N, C-alpha and C positions, 0 to 999 in steps of 0.2 A: 846922430843916428847914422847919415846919411855915408859915414866912414864903414859902419856894422851892416850895410846893404849893399858896398865894393864888393869888399873880398870874397862874398857867397858868390855872384855872380861873373866873377872871374873865375874861384874855382870851376863853375857850372861852363861859362864861353873855352873854358880851357879840354874842358874833356869833352864839349863836343867838337871843337878842335881834336880832337886826339878821335873819334869815330868820325868824323866829315875826311881825316887823309888818313884814315883806316879804310877808310868803306872807299874811298875812292884811289886806291893803292891798287888792293884790291880788283877795282875794275879793268883799273890801267893794265895789270898786271893778266886779266884771260884776255882783254879784247887789242890787248895793243900787242903784248910779248906776245897771245894767243899763250898762253899754259895754262890747261885745262886744271882747273881745283880740284881737289881730292873729294871722297865723302863728307870729312871735318871739316876744308876746307866751307862746305858747303853749310856746315849745318853753323861755324863760326859766324860766314854774312849772312844769316836767317835773325841772331842776334845783334851782330855789328850794322848793318844795313837801319833793324825801324830808329835803333842807338839814336846815327847821328839825325835822324826825322824831330828825330819829339825831343833831342835835348836843342839841337835848334828853332821847337814850339815855348821850351819854358826856356829857351834864354832870352828870347823874344819879347814871352810874358814875366818874366822876371818870377818865375813859380817856383820856389825854392822848397816847395814839397813834390817835384820830384822822383826825387830821391824812391819815393815810396811807387812809381811803373819806373820806373827804368833800371833800378838795383837788380830787382830781381832778369832782366833781361845781359843785364851786364857777369852775373853771377852765373848764370844757363851759357855763356858766351865763354864765361873763363874755364869752366866745367870740360867741354867742349874741347878746346884749345889747351887745358892738362893732359888730356887724353889723347891729344892730338902728339904733344913734347913726350910723354910718355913709348910712344910709337913709336917719336922719330927717333930714340937715345937707344929702343931693344927692349925698354921693359914692361911693352904686352907680347904675349908670344902669340906667334904666330896665326892660332886659328881661328882668333878672336878680329882678325883685322881686319876693315870694313871696307880696304877697298882691295879690287879682284886685282888681275893676274891684265884684267881686258884696260880698268881705266888708269889713270894716272897714278902714283906713288902715292901713298902719305911721307915717307920717306929718301924722297930722291933726291939728288944734286939737285936737281933745280927748288927744291924746295928751299933753295937759304938767300938773302939778298944782305948786299955791303959790304962784302969779299966773304962770308960764308956764317953768318948770323940765320938760324935755323930759323924759318917764318912763324911755323910754328909757339915758337917761344916768343917772338915780340910778336906775336895774337898776341898771349897770354900776359903780357905784358905792359898791357894796352888791355886789355883789358883788367887786369889789380888794378895801372894806374886811376881808371873809370871809378872803383869799385871806392879806390884810397878817395878820390874828390866829393861822388857823392855823398858818402859816411861823413864826411869832412865839411858835408851843406848841412847833412842833416843837423852834425852838434852843434856849426854855428851859430841857426835858424828854430834853435829852439823855443 
């Protein structure tokens, strides 16, 4: 019985850890490095920051039904990260780009980390990993 609870809790903890590191990294990039976030980055943050709090509370209470309210947040964040990634690679036409000439660029050189990994791709990967973990939690605790 205890082993059945450990695996979902570790998945929940890993999902929280990803959300927390992502949120802290976004704050570090903005506040310490001084890089202003673009419009799409703000939307992604709007979904990642609450995930950090929700998943922390779920970890504390071993709430494995957290997928019901965390999954929509992660999915919406992933959609914004996907749009941002498509914009970054140039698949979204110029007329519908959300970033203005006066604000930070959604596809500029400042949008990379770790020697060239685009931040939009990293955000998409993190949202996708959280989604997978939440779905595994759902499956293992039915």
